BAFI-3210 file (N, C-alpha, C; in Angstrom, 3 decimals, decimal comma, padded with zeros to 6 digits):
// residues 276
n [1|2|3|4|5|6|7|8|9|10|11|12|13|14|15|16|17|18|19|20|21|22|23|24|25|26|27|28|29|30|31|32|33|34|35|36|37|38|39|40|41|42|43|44|45|46|47|48|49|50|51|52|53|54|55|56|57|58|59|60|61|62|63|64|65|66|67|68|69|70|71|72|73|74|75|76|77|78|79|80|81|82|83|84|85|86|87|88|89|90|91|92|93|94|95|96|97|98|99|100|101|102|103|104|105|106|107|108|109|110|111|112|113|114|115|116|117|118|119|120|121|122|123|124|125|126|127|128|129|130|131|132|133|134|135|136|137|138|139|140|141|142|143|144|145|146|147|148|149|150|151|152|153|154|155|156|157|158|159|160|161|162|163|164|165|166|167|168|169|170|171|172|173|174|175|176|177|178|179|180|181|182|183|184|185|186|187|188|189|190|191|192|193|194|195|196|197|198|199|200|201|202|203|204|205|206|207|208|209|210|211|212|213|214|215|216|217|218|219|220|221|222|223|224|225|226|227|228|229|230|231|232|233|234|235|236|237|238|239|240|241|242|243|244|245|246|247|248|249|250|251|252|253|254|255|256|257|258|259|260|261|262|263|264|265|266|267|268|269|270|271|272|273|274|275|276]
n.u [037,622|034,454|031,565|029,453|030,334|030,343|027,671|026,604|027,736|026,404|023,816|023,848|023,682|021,698|018,728|017,200|014,847|013,670|012,036|009,025|005,920|005,105|007,155|010,141|013,135|016,768|018,472|017,811|018,642|021,033|023,749|025,601|028,114|028,662|031,345|033,157|035,194|033,891|032,987|031,475|028,489|026,411|022,785|019,779|017,525|017,238|017,943|017,765|019,682|021,551|022,583|023,572|025,629|027,149|028,267|029,518|031,591|032,775|033,957|035,626|037,415|036,998|035,961|033,049|030,675|028,555|025,398|024,021|021,041|018,368|015,690|013,746|014,095|012,120|009,019|006,347|005,153|006,559|005,189|006,385|009,629|011,192|013,139|013,565|011,749|011,713|012,715|013,280|015,371|017,195|017,898|018,951|021,204|022,339|023,196|024,633|026,876|027,923|026,720|025,450|022,435|021,287|018,934|018,346|015,612|012,966|014,233|016,696|015,721|015,279|017,538|020,461|021,917|020,615|017,706|016,206|017,585|019,990|018,567|017,882|020,332|021,487|019,875|020,816|019,613|018,897|018,871|017,645|015,107|013,163|010,359|008,217|009,039|010,463|012,464|014,771|016,076|015,810|013,963|011,127|011,545|012,498|012,606|013,433|015,094|016,081|019,180|019,155|016,583|014,844|013,348|010,477|011,055|013,687|014,558|013,008|015,071|017,204|016,739|016,360|019,089|020,366|019,292|018,854|016,321|014,348|011,881|010,059|007,659|005,162|003,066|-000,267|-000,654|000,781|003,066|005,729|007,372|007,226|008,696|010,359|011,000|011,043|011,417|010,313|011,405|011,169|012,350|011,314|008,349|006,165|003,909|001,786|002,385|001,490|-000,391|001,243|003,245|002,368|001,952|004,371|004,879|006,062|006,583|007,084|007,319|009,278|009,023|008,083|006,124|003,524|-000,076|-002,733|-004,995|-003,543|-001,991|-003,868|-004,912|-002,575|-002,272|-004,890|-004,328|-002,546|000,002|003,125|003,745|006,117|007,222|009,810|010,404|010,724|012,974|014,995|015,013|015,845|018,187|020,479|020,982|022,019|024,460|025,801|025,474|027,586|029,948|029,325|029,315|031,951|033,193|032,585|033,959|034,007|035,901|035,469|033,538|031,093|029,076|026,076|026,153|023,903|021,691|018,029|015,669|013,184|011,215|010,569|010,284|008,499|008,958|007,388|008,442|008,136|007,735|006,762|004,020|000,747|-001,060|-004,375]
n.v [000,792|002,458|003,975|003,558|001,311|-000,485|-000,280|-001,440|-004,235|-004,947|-004,978|-007,093|-009,065|-008,620|-007,912|-005,048|-005,240|-007,395|-006,184|-005,372|-004,249|-002,002|-001,111|000,764|000,492|000,827|003,953|006,606|009,274|010,901|012,548|012,945|011,567|009,074|008,467|008,570|006,961|004,307|004,754|003,528|003,738|001,727|001,060|000,289|001,989|005,053|007,736|011,362|011,161|009,295|010,213|012,553|011,415|010,146|012,563|013,563|011,642|012,092|014,641|013,786|012,416|010,150|009,552|009,250|008,809|007,535|006,289|003,124|001,590|-000,646|-000,099|002,186|005,587|006,965|006,394|007,033|009,086|012,334|015,422|017,968|019,286|020,258|022,556|021,846|019,936|016,343|014,434|016,685|017,859|015,547|015,749|018,081|017,861|015,712|016,752|018,814|017,765|015,544|012,951|010,128|008,285|004,997|002,448|-001,016|-003,399|-005,120|-006,674|-007,169|-008,792|-011,298|-012,445|-014,873|-014,770|-012,353|-010,674|-012,785|-015,016|-014,580|-014,715|-017,572|-018,641|-017,688|-018,981|-021,722|-023,125|-026,141|-027,718|-025,621|-023,703|-021,405|-019,653|-018,617|-019,166|-017,130|-016,959|-019,272|-021,020|-018,585|-016,536|-015,341|-015,272|-017,945|-021,342|-024,201|-027,100|-027,274|-027,798|-029,580|-031,038|-029,110|-027,632|-025,530|-023,357|-023,305|-022,544|-020,034|-018,724|-019,064|-017,433|-014,836|-014,509|-014,491|-012,283|-010,028|-008,662|-006,250|-006,902|-009,807|-011,592|-014,134|-016,787|-017,309|-019,515|-021,503|-024,395|-024,156|-026,466|-028,130|-030,043|-028,742|-028,621|-027,796|-024,708|-021,499|-018,239|-014,820|-011,545|-008,613|-007,172|-009,852|-011,103|-011,426|-013,453|-015,694|-017,907|-019,189|-020,081|-022,232|-024,172|-025,365|-026,635|-025,758|-025,610|-023,132|-019,737|-017,206|-013,751|-010,500|-007,415|-008,426|-008,438|-008,276|-010,075|-011,490|-013,215|-014,595|-016,103|-017,541|-019,183|-020,357|-021,942|-023,859|-023,139|-021,614|-018,256|-016,187|-012,906|-010,708|-008,322|-005,338|-004,275|-005,933|-008,216|-007,552|-006,072|-007,657|-008,734|-006,284|-005,925|-008,045|-007,213|-005,224|-006,890|-007,795|-005,697|-004,815|-007,262|-006,758|-004,756|-002,256|000,552|001,045|000,119|000,399|-000,429|001,368|003,512|004,912|003,798|003,229|001,764|002,845|002,256|002,089|000,043|000,302|-000,816|-001,255|-000,218|-002,315|-001,242|001,293|000,729|000,999|-001,189|-002,677]
n.w [046,149|045,888|047,228|045,546|044,333|046,544|047,005|044,961|045,062|047,476|046,831|044,949|046,616|048,189|046,744|045,815|044,269|045,635|047,639|049,619|048,044|049,586|050,668|051,005|050,005|049,568|048,479|050,631|051,244|049,100|048,982|046,925|047,353|046,176|044,696|046,525|049,186|051,182|054,161|056,901|058,989|060,655|061,553|063,236|062,970|061,339|062,739|064,101|066,060|065,403|063,057|064,332|065,797|063,734|062,503|064,826|064,832|062,548|063,299|065,014|063,718|062,210|059,271|058,664|056,156|055,216|056,270|056,883|057,047|058,565|058,708|056,879|056,250|055,019|054,443|053,468|050,699|050,658|051,359|051,874|052,679|055,611|057,529|061,058|061,213|061,436|059,331|057,472|058,876|058,891|056,212|055,632|057,352|056,209|053,548|054,544|055,511|054,077|054,312|053,410|053,467|053,450|052,899|053,591|053,945|053,580|051,847|053,319|055,197|054,152|053,174|053,176|056,771|057,145|059,019|060,050|059,701|061,310|063,970|064,055|064,038|066,473|068,412|067,669|065,753|063,867|060,646|058,971|057,426|055,360|056,789|054,973|051,630|049,065|047,344|045,672|048,506|050,064|052,080|054,167|057,618|059,759|060,342|062,240|063,944|067,426|068,679|070,563|072,464|074,761|077,728|077,520|079,539|079,661|076,757|076,943|078,600|077,113|074,923|076,384|077,381|074,868|073,334|075,093|075,895|077,052|078,063|078,162|076,682|076,779|075,560|077,219|079,565|078,871|079,267|081,042|081,659|079,661|076,926|074,112|070,831|068,038|066,445|065,322|063,945|063,547|062,986|064,014|063,106|063,283|063,590|061,686|060,377|061,622|060,603|058,801|060,270|061,711|060,011|059,402|061,674|063,999|067,658|068,926|068,601|067,830|067,977|067,401|068,214|068,732|069,170|071,468|070,541|068,954|070,429|071,463|069,455|068,642|070,682|070,243|068,267|069,068|069,304|070,703|071,379|071,361|072,199|071,998|071,357|069,141|068,750|070,005|068,610|066,160|066,108|066,436|063,807|062,686|063,804|062,292|059,903|059,682|059,693|057,092|055,211|055,675|054,677|051,832|051,220|052,303|053,737|056,262|058,699|061,339|064,097|065,295|068,133|069,231|068,466|069,134|071,186|071,781|073,532|076,858|080,271|082,880|086,139|089,133|092,338|094,682|097,401|097,159|096,388|097,373|099,380|099,807]
ca.u [036,344|033,710|030,452|028,777|030,714|029,707|026,138|026,257|027,903|025,452|022,425|023,625|023,527|020,226|018,578|016,076|013,624|012,884|011,398|007,495|005,402|004,870|008,425|011,165|014,672|017,561|018,771|016,991|019,261|022,142|024,287|026,769|029,005|029,138|032,702|033,999|035,517|032,838|033,177|029,841|027,848|025,326|022,021|018,717|016,650|018,066|017,454|018,702|020,583|022,488|023,136|024,614|026,764|027,970|028,836|030,745|032,738|033,464|034,609|036,635|038,682|036,407|035,366|031,872|030,297|027,298|024,575|023,233|020,112|017,368|014,389|013,465|013,731|011,001|007,946|005,440|005,416|006,510|004,745|007,275|010,691|011,518|014,026|012,597|011,110|012,964|013,198|014,140|016,715|018,056|018,098|019,994|022,751|023,166|023,789|025,872|028,192|028,284|026,753|024,309|021,491|020,783|018,113|017,896|014,833|012,375|015,310|017,486|014,885|015,061|018,710|021,107|022,690|019,679|017,457|015,620|018,834|020,952|018,094|018,151|021,748|021,565|019,374|021,553|018,527|019,319|017,935|016,931|014,269|012,371|008,971|007,538|010,139|010,278|013,476|015,475|016,740|015,999|012,402|010,849|011,525|013,244|011,981|014,258|015,061|016,929|020,299|018,881|015,329|015,068|012,007|009,973|011,617|015,149|014,386|012,974|016,089|018,345|016,173|016,712|020,429|020,943|018,857|018,717|015,239|013,775|010,970|009,818|006,149|005,000|001,775|-000,769|-001,277|001,866|003,535|007,138|008,378|007,045|009,727|010,386|012,195|010,860|011,313|010,381|011,799|011,026|012,757|010,268|006,442|006,055|002,495|001,152|002,830|001,225|-000,851|002,363|004,344|001,613|002,129|005,677|005,195|007,023|005,932|007,389|007,396|009,873|008,925|007,875|004,898|002,447|-001,165|-003,400|-005,802|-002,613|-001,518|-005,090|-004,830|-001,639|-002,743|-005,685|-003,874|-001,383|001,432|003,533|003,979|007,040|007,487|011,118|010,461|011,140|014,570|015,808|014,941|016,447|019,611|021,740|021,543|022,671|025,831|026,185|025,798|028,709|030,661|029,152|029,841|033,527|033,724|032,148|035,025|033,926|037,233|035,323|032,132|031,038|027,571|026,016|025,856|022,692|020,449|017,119|014,514|011,993|010,426|011,036|009,575|008,430|008,715|006,944|008,937|006,976|007,826|005,889|002,907|-000,085|-001,991|-005,474]
ca.v [000,627|003,452|003,635|003,365|-000,109|-001,234|-000,515|-002,497|-005,459|-005,365|-005,080|-008,249|-010,090|-008,477|-007,317|-004,292|-005,469|-008,268|-005,673|-005,472|-003,102|-001,081|-000,831|001,786|000,142|001,739|005,393|007,541|010,395|010,624|013,824|013,478|010,597|007,986|008,411|008,526|005,426|003,922|004,660|003,283|003,466|000,721|001,073|-000,208|003,074|006,215|008,747|012,295|010,869|008,329|011,182|013,388|010,480|009,963|013,868|013,608|010,678|012,983|015,585|013,134|011,936|009,052|010,206|008,513|009,309|006,482|005,369|001,921|001,406|-001,457|000,704|003,338|007,105|007,808|005,393|007,626|010,206|013,549|016,889|018,913|018,857|021,590|022,493|021,717|018,527|015,249|014,296|018,153|017,959|014,720|015,893|019,228|017,503|014,701|017,651|019,682|016,894|014,694|011,627|009,506|007,465|003,780|001,331|-002,331|-003,705|-006,467|-007,355|-007,751|-009,819|-012,691|-013,325|-015,550|-013,666|-011,319|-010,489|-013,841|-015,996|-014,366|-015,103|-018,893|-018,813|-017,385|-020,038|-022,737|-023,814|-027,093|-027,965|-024,482|-023,447|-020,220|-020,019|-018,452|-018,926|-016,201|-017,246|-020,436|-020,858|-017,569|-015,920|-014,506|-015,993|-019,310|-022,533|-025,567|-027,747|-027,127|-028,605|-030,604|-030,499|-028,189|-027,247|-023,975|-022,463|-023,248|-021,913|-018,409|-018,233|-018,809|-016,072|-013,737|-014,568|-013,832|-010,995|-009,050|-007,744|-005,484|-007,733|-011,090|-012,033|-015,440|-017,130|-017,616|-021,125|-022,492|-025,031|-023,878|-027,636|-028,891|-030,161|-028,049|-029,275|-026,969|-023,209|-020,502|-017,176|-013,633|-010,429|-007,286|-007,307|-010,969|-011,803|-011,860|-015,120|-017,165|-018,970|-019,835|-020,653|-023,304|-024,966|-025,504|-027,598|-025,256|-025,337|-021,751|-018,939|-015,946|-012,550|-009,019|-006,407|-008,995|-007,808|-009,134|-011,047|-012,523|-014,174|-015,655|-016,869|-018,535|-020,110|-021,651|-022,700|-024,744|-022,446|-020,880|-017,224|-015,516|-011,539|-010,186|-006,564|-005,438|-004,074|-006,807|-009,256|-007,039|-005,457|-008,418|-008,591|-004,948|-006,228|-008,884|-006,306|-004,767|-007,658|-008,164|-004,648|-005,067|-008,242|-006,540|-003,804|-000,953|000,961|001,385|-000,254|000,140|-000,298|002,710|003,279|005,456|003,027|003,447|001,007|003,733|001,913|001,627|-000,848|000,796|-001,739|-000,162|-000,640|-002,864|-000,484|002,319|000,486|000,793|-002,424|-002,543]
ca.w [046,437|046,366|047,851|044,381|043,981|047,666|047,083|043,881|045,560|048,499|046,165|044,268|047,519|048,949|045,644|046,397|043,797|046,458|048,629|049,308|047,274|050,498|051,544|050,532|050,365|048,969|048,825|051,124|050,977|048,573|049,084|046,188|048,071|045,340|044,658|047,999|049,895|051,954|055,809|057,099|060,288|060,583|062,450|062,879|062,501|060,867|063,414|064,322|067,082|064,693|062,356|065,138|066,116|062,559|062,534|066,048|064,538|061,519|063,844|065,907|062,759|061,493|058,269|058,183|054,884|054,924|057,322|056,473|058,331|058,300|058,777|055,992|056,489|054,204|053,934|052,465|050,015|051,279|050,888|051,855|053,365|056,115|058,710|062,245|061,172|061,640|057,995|056,876|059,579|058,223|054,771|055,762|057,939|055,197|052,680|054,790|056,073|052,989|054,731|052,761|054,053|052,558|053,616|053,351|054,885|053,545|051,098|054,175|055,675|053,559|052,559|054,452|057,361|057,194|060,278|060,653|059,681|062,707|064,896|063,821|064,600|067,753|068,781|067,032|065,129|062,669|059,295|058,811|056,103|055,478|056,936|053,708|050,831|048,293|046,281|046,363|049,811|050,830|052,327|055,446|058,724|059,632|061,365|062,419|065,158|068,491|068,645|071,542|073,127|076,244|078,289|077,305|080,479|079,019|075,660|077,249|079,301|075,968|074,146|077,169|077,355|073,393|072,976|076,470|075,732|078,392|078,668|077,328|076,949|075,921|075,623|078,477|079,733|078,356|080,125|081,148|081,727|078,374|076,079|072,870|069,641|066,709|066,809|064,378|064,284|062,632|063,563|063,827|063,246|062,469|064,168|060,535|059,876|062,651|060,197|058,061|061,092|062,103|058,877|059,524|062,635|064,967|068,796|069,501|067,496|068,242|066,910|068,099|068,041|068,938|069,782|072,286|070,099|067,973|071,381|071,758|068,165|068,555|071,738|070,130|067,104|069,459|069,076|071,864|070,942|072,202|071,820|072,571|071,090|067,803|068,688|070,603|067,563|064,782|066,371|066,212|062,624|062,260|063,935|061,328|058,630|059,723|059,069|055,690|054,571|055,552|053,449|050,723|050,893|053,247|054,371|057,783|059,171|062,701|064,789|066,006|069,590|069,362|068,051|070,202|071,439|071,781|074,402|078,373|080,913|084,366|087,330|090,172|093,678|095,891|098,755|096,800|096,046|098,310|099,111|100,672]
c.u [035,695|032,555|029,430|028,954|030,142|028,206|025,886|026,677|026,752|024,230|022,415|023,442|021,997|019,554|017,223|015,015|012,964|012,096|009,760|007,183|005,269|005,952|009,195|012,558|015,502|017,953|017,523|017,524|020,724|022,902|025,539|028,065|029,593|030,584|033,441|034,066|034,471|033,347|031,785|029,465|026,500|024,292|020,663|017,693|017,299|017,346|018,316|019,893|021,794|023,168|024,124|025,608|027,647|028,839|030,035|031,647|033,461|034,439|035,727|037,758|038,303|035,801|034,029|031,098|028,805|026,788|023,954|022,507|019,146|016,179|014,643|013,407|012,470|010,030|006,903|005,931|005,368|006,006|005,503|008,608|011,424|012,502|012,971|011,679|012,273|013,534|013,892|015,242|017,805|018,739|019,016|021,271|023,487|023,933|025,060|026,982|028,583|028,194|025,370|023,564|020,955|020,341|018,232|016,836|014,051|013,383|016,015|017,004|014,893|016,380|019,382|021,913|021,878|018,981|016,992|016,652|019,632|020,308|018,176|019,431|022,033|021,024|019,706|020,586|019,340|018,608|017,079|016,137|013,547|011,015|008,013|008,750|009,702|011,131|014,111|016,140|016,664|014,204|012,219|010,828|012,295|012,522|013,134|014,158|016,120|017,851|020,055|017,413|015,533|013,415|012,068|010,990|013,163|015,244|014,369|014,159|017,483|017,931|016,654|018,374|020,914|020,762|018,712|017,389|014,999|012,526|010,841|008,560|006,193|003,425|001,025|-000,857|-000,031|002,553|005,226|008,078|008,130|008,351|009,280|011,576|012,182|010,516|011,205|010,758|011,580|011,353|011,679|009,116|006,285|004,607|001,581|001,156|002,442|000,660|000,275|003,335|003,480|001,758|003,277|005,869|005,682|006,082|005,984|007,572|007,822|009,469|008,640|006,468|003,742|001,103|-001,895|-004,144|-004,727|-002,180|-002,823|-005,246|-003,782|-001,778|-003,977|-005,374|-002,638|000,073|001,903|004,087|005,116|007,421|008,614|011,171|011,223|012,858|015,487|015,978|015,491|017,795|020,701|022,032|022,118|024,336|026,483|026,492|026,909|029,720|030,576|029,716|031,341|033,861|033,501|033,428|035,125|035,324|036,740|033,778|031,988|029,310|027,327|025,691|024,740|021,445|019,562|016,186|013,153|011,009|011,104|009,874|009,509|008,232|008,449|007,885|008,031|006,921|006,817|004,533|002,051|-000,993|-003,391|-005,436]
c.v [001,833|002,923|003,203|001,712|-000,929|-001,297|-001,654|-003,924|-006,058|-005,517|-006,485|-009,288|-009,979|-007,623|-006,340|-004,489|-006,779|-007,475|-005,660|-004,432|-002,121|-000,540|000,409|001,669|001,031|003,105|005,966|008,877|010,333|012,070|013,908|012,610|009,281|007,557|008,364|007,109|005,307|003,867|004,850|003,124|002,912|001,113|000,558|000,668|004,229|007,319|010,138|012,112|010,077|009,233|012,161|012,468|010,380|011,566|014,017|012,759|011,579|013,876|015,036|012,503|010,775|009,397|009,332|009,132|008,549|005,649|004,427|001,615|000,147|-000,852|001,899|004,775|007,440|006,323|005,886|008,976|011,482|014,793|017,965|018,491|020,211|021,442|022,606|020,587|017,450|015,031|015,393|018,112|016,769|014,954|017,144|018,851|016,570|015,756|018,444|018,953|015,480|013,241|011,109|008,707|006,267|002,889|000,013|-002,970|-004,873|-007,204|-008,158|-008,959|-011,214|-013,403|-014,018|-014,579|-012,463|-011,246|-011,933|-015,155|-015,958|-014,816|-016,459|-019,262|-018,686|-018,527|-021,294|-023,710|-025,006|-027,303|-026,797|-023,948|-022,034|-020,574|-019,719|-018,402|-018,016|-016,440|-018,747|-020,185|-019,800|-017,216|-015,220|-015,621|-017,160|-020,303|-023,446|-025,960|-027,341|-028,123|-030,074|-030,094|-029,980|-027,969|-025,619|-022,986|-022,399|-022,390|-020,302|-017,997|-018,017|-017,505|-014,889|-013,534|-013,926|-012,783|-010,052|-008,244|-006,906|-005,988|-008,686|-011,593|-013,168|-015,877|-017,515|-018,984|-021,912|-022,853|-024,843|-025,195|-028,238|-028,659|-029,361|-028,528|-028,287|-025,722|-022,584|-019,042|-016,178|-012,291|-009,289|-007,962|-008,646|-011,642|-012,206|-012,993|-016,189|-018,316|-019,905|-020,715|-022,023|-024,535|-025,928|-026,726|-027,236|-025,308|-024,213|-021,096|-017,539|-014,861|-011,423|-008,408|-007,160|-008,347|-008,814|-010,441|-011,867|-013,514|-015,278|-016,446|-017,755|-019,629|-021,425|-022,354|-023,704|-024,393|-021,386|-019,347|-016,417|-014,047|-010,890|-008,643|-006,646|-005,035|-005,060|-008,120|-008,855|-006,464|-006,437|-008,506|-007,466|-005,247|-007,260|-007,997|-005,539|-005,542|-007,953|-007,047|-004,417|-006,103|-007,844|-005,264|-002,377|-000,682|000,742|000,888|-000,546|000,342|000,956|002,366|004,239|005,107|003,269|002,277|001,304|003,162|001,683|000,981|-000,147|-000,485|-000,825|-000,755|-001,098|-001,988|000,770|002,176|000,180|-000,280|-002,150|-003,161]
c.w [046,743|046,616|046,731|043,934|045,109|047,457|046,042|044,363|046,421|047,752|045,299|045,541|048,236|047,825|046,346|045,668|044,694|047,327|048,375|048,844|048,352|050,918|050,554|050,778|049,391|049,205|049,374|050,873|050,195|048,218|047,940|046,808|047,067|045,152|045,536|048,484|051,010|053,443|056,555|058,664|060,197|061,843|062,235|062,491|062,382|061,607|063,510|065,258|066,508|063,655|063,107|065,370|064,796|062,395|063,540|065,616|063,377|062,313|064,765|065,058|062,065|060,377|057,743|057,053|054,317|056,152|056,334|057,566|057,838|058,050|057,696|056,829|056,304|053,897|053,200|051,991|050,750|050,485|050,746|052,941|054,231|057,130|059,855|062,340|060,980|060,391|057,233|057,525|059,122|056,897|054,825|056,168|056,872|054,108|053,123|055,317|055,192|053,584|054,214|053,785|053,179|053,495|053,005|054,485|054,557|052,581|051,794|055,083|055,393|053,183|053,940|055,293|057,475|058,674|060,885|060,845|060,950|063,779|065,224|064,275|066,020|068,594|068,379|066,568|064,093|061,895|059,334|057,420|056,444|055,687|055,691|052,800|049,931|047,167|046,745|047,475|050,617|051,213|053,590|056,553|058,501|060,885|061,105|063,861|065,952|068,346|069,478|072,466|074,322|076,483|077,656|078,222|080,094|077,803|076,113|077,723|078,252|075,243|074,914|077,280|075,989|073,097|073,927|076,179|077,024|078,793|077,487|077,493|076,009|076,251|076,672|078,397|079,394|079,402|080,297|081,049|080,417|077,531|074,680|071,976|068,408|067,098|065,430|064,637|063,003|063,177|063,225|063,975|062,568|062,814|062,796|059,995|060,599|061,505|059,274|058,880|061,612|061,210|059,047|060,782|063,992|066,257|069,001|068,314|068,012|067,489|067,509|067,648|068,036|069,549|070,597|071,653|069,030|069,176|071,551|070,558|067,955|069,528|071,026|068,923|067,497|069,288|070,196|071,072|071,787|071,594|072,700|072,166|069,915|067,853|068,995|069,316|066,408|064,912|066,114|064,731|062,043|062,631|062,881|059,876|058,716|059,092|057,392|054,860|054,476|054,811|052,216|049,933|051,449|053,661|055,588|057,827|060,657|063,026|065,361|067,492|070,007|068,884|069,372|070,101|071,332|072,636|075,945|079,176|082,363|085,112|088,366|091,533|094,537|097,105|098,474|096,527|097,150|098,204|100,085|101,860]
res [x|x|x|x|x|x|x|x|x|x|x|x|x|x|x|x|x|x|x|x|x|x|x|x|x|x|x|x|x|x|x|x|x|x|x|x|x|x|x|x|x|x|x|x|x|x|x|x|x|x|x|x|x|x|x|x|x|x|x|x|x|x|x|x|x|x|x|x|x|x|x|x|x|x|x|x|x|x|x|x|x|x|x|x|x|x|x|x|x|x|x|x|x|x|x|x|x|x|x|x|x|x|x|x|x|x|x|x|x|x|x|x|x|x|x|x|x|x|x|x|x|x|x|x|x|x|x|x|x|x|x|x|x|x|x|x|x|x|x|x|x|x|x|x|x|x|x|x|x|x|x|x|x|x|x|x|x|x|x|x|x|x|x|x|x|x|x|x|x|x|x|x|x|x|x|x|x|x|x|x|x|x|x|x|x|x|x|x|x|x|x|x|x|x|x|x|x|x|x|x|x|x|x|x|x|x|x|x|x|x|x|x|x|x|x|x|x|x|x|x|x|x|x|x|x|x|x|x|x|x|x|x|x|x|x|x|x|x|x|x|x|x|x|x|x|x|x|x|x|x|x|x|x|x|x|x|x|x|x|x|x|x|x|x|x|x|x|x|x|x|x|x|x|x|x|x]
***
């Protein structure tokens, strides 16, 4: 099994032609590693920290030669590639150490065991279907019924337990004691799908990166919006991607320890807060 063969098998499962027009799936940097045996490091976002992790693993005896990421390294056309800049440094280190960077983004969002499917499985949703079908049996997001009805409070606790987000935001005026049966999920930035979710009859929609007025829109349309954060809603699918790559024939596949959430939440110590 070579990297070229692994990518061929992977793209038969998650075809890059399924990506959105604005997206950039596939090879981000290919430093001449196609004939090598695939030794893969999987991450959510390809950063310098992840590249440095791959190099450290090489030096420790694990010959990582491919980073497979969910988020693209390159979105917009580049005007230059220079040392000292993030992409320039990634290109330099990729070429110097023989580590390719490959991305599966909106194509990976749609497939079975992709970002949305994994969320649905973690919440044990039943009779699951895409929120927006794009191909037979696949598409963006998932909607289904809980294995048994529960209160909104219990559902939020389950989300917290399964995803461990640093913060969990939900719609104002939601009744925590109300019974929930039907739930929609979409990993990453999914607020633009609120209208589609409403059509599915879901009572709760789990996603991330929701703005102030999108919470208002959801409330006004009778939908409880739950924002668990971009990292927390997509990172679980990366772990599943490790298993997928191994099943396709990778010699080694492991999950990055250096993936970053890029956000921290500050909680003030009550003893340090002055009150009038």
